[in-house]
C-alpha positions in Angstrom: -0.5 -0.2 0.2 1.3 3.5 -1.3 0.6 6.3 1.4 -0.1 10.1 -0.2 1.9 12.8 1.9 0.3 16.0 0.1 -0.5 14.0 -2.7 3.0 12.6 -3.2 3.6 9.0 -2.9 6.0 8.2 -0.2 7.2 5.7 -3.5 7.8 8.8 -4.9 9.4 11.0 -2.3 12.2 7.4 -1.3 13.0 7.7 -5.5 13.7 11.7 -5.5 16.1 11.1 -2.3 18.2 8.2 -4.0 18.4 10.0 -6.7 19.7 13.1 -4.2 21.6 11.0 -2.3 23.4 9.9 -5.2 24.0 13.1 -7.0 25.4 14.3 -3.5 27.4 10.9 -3.8 29.3 12.2 -7.2 29.6 15.5 -6.2 31.0 15.0 -2.5 34.7 14.0 -3.6 34.8 17.3 -5.9 33.6 19.1 -2.6 35.8 17.4 -0.5 38.2 18.1 -2.7 38.1 21.9 -2.5 36.6 22.1 1.3 38.8 19.2 3.0 42.2 20.9 2.9 44.3 21.5 6.0 45.4 24.9 6.5 49.0 23.8 5.1 47.2 22.2 2.3 45.4 25.3 1.6 48.5 27.9 1.5 50.1 25.8 -0.8 47.2 25.5 -3.3 47.2 29.4 -3.1 51.2 29.4 -3.6 50.7 27.2 -6.4 47.8 29.3 -8.3 49.5 32.8 -7.6 52.6 31.3 -9.3 50.4 30.1 -12.4 49.3 33.4 -12.2 52.3 35.1 -12.8 53.6 33.2 -15.4 53.5 36.1 -17.3 55.9 37.9 -15.5 59.0 35.3 -15.5 61.1 37.9 -13.2 58.6 37.5 -10.6 58.4 33.6 -10.7 61.6 33.7 -8.8 59.9 34.7 -5.5 58.0 31.4 -5.3 60.8 29.3 -5.8 63.4 27.4 -2.9 67.1 28.4 -3.7 67.8 24.8 -4.7 64.3 24.4 -6.5 64.4 21.7 -9.2 61.6 22.6 -12.5 60.8 20.5 -15.7 58.8 21.4 -17.7 58.2 18.2 -19.6 59.0 15.1 -18.0 61.5 13.9 -20.1 64.1 16.7 -19.4 66.4 17.2 -16.9 65.5 19.4 -14.2 66.6 22.8 -13.9 68.1 23.4 -10.8 67.2 26.7 -8.8 65.5 30.0 -9.7 68.3 32.2 -11.7 68.1 28.7 -14.1 63.7 28.5 -14.3 64.0 32.5 -15.6 67.3 31.7 -17.9 65.1 28.9 -19.2 61.8 30.5 -19.9 63.0 33.7 -21.4 64.4 31.1 -24.1 61.9 29.4 -24.7 58.9 32.1 -24.8 61.4 34.9 -26.8 59.2 37.7 -26.8 55.8 35.6 -26.3 54.3 35.7 -23.0 52.6 33.1 -20.9 49.1 33.0 -19.5 47.7 29.5 -17.5 44.1 29.1 -17.1 43.6 26.4 -14.1 41.4 24.0 -14.6 41.2 21.9 -11.6 43.5 21.4 -8.2 44.4 18.5 -6.1 46.6 18.9 -2.7 47.8 16.5 -0.2 50.2 17.1 2.4 53.0 19.2 0.5 51.6 18.2 -3.4 49.4 20.2 -5.0 48.5 18.7 -8.6 47.0 21.2 -11.0 45.1 20.6 -14.8 45.8 23.6 -16.5 45.9 25.5 -20.5 48.7 27.3 -20.7 49.2 29.3 -24.0 51.7 31.4 -25.0 50.7 34.4 -26.9 53.5 35.7 -29.6 53.0 38.8 -31.4 52.6 37.8 -35.3 52.5 34.3 -34.4 49.4 31.2 -34.0 49.2 30.9 -29.9 50.7 27.9 -29.1 48.3 26.0 -26.9 49.8 23.1 -23.8 47.4 21.0 -22.0 49.3 20.2 -18.5 49.4 18.4 -15.2 51.7 20.2 -13.3 53.1 18.3 -10.0 54.7 20.9 -7.3 56.5 20.0 -4.6 56.1 22.6 -2.1 58.3 22.9 1.4 58.1 26.2 3.9 56.4 28.0 1.8 58.0 28.1 -1.7 58.0 25.6 -4.6 61.1 23.2 -3.9 60.2 21.0 -7.1 57.9 21.3 -10.1 57.4 18.9 -13.2 55.0 19.9 -15.7 53.6 16.4 -17.8 51.4 16.8 -21.3 48.0 16.2 -20.7 47.1 14.9 -24.7 
């Protein structure tokens, strides 16, 4: 027997509740990832986000890196050591162009921050170069200690 509550069958309420719970279950990992960071993880995410948002200003990138940082623009290359090495390589790779990053998602666990982003190199008179990237960062003492980018597609 199906009871009616204000014109709604109990069965319909149960189905709606189950669907709502399923929807929350699917959304929960994304919400938990955003809301579940510790204070240290949130600070690491903020640092990495600000770093990526500074790609258009190569000299500013040094401020985010540890003195002995290890950086690889591609997992297949040897690491560059130190902020000055990064800026020199950046200027050689980009030349007169400007780099911007659009961060699509970010995950943090402890000192590791990973982001999925699209980097765009814009150079006057040339078509934009677009790179789909997964960046992995190790943050120690408020600075990026290691950074490696992986091509994503």
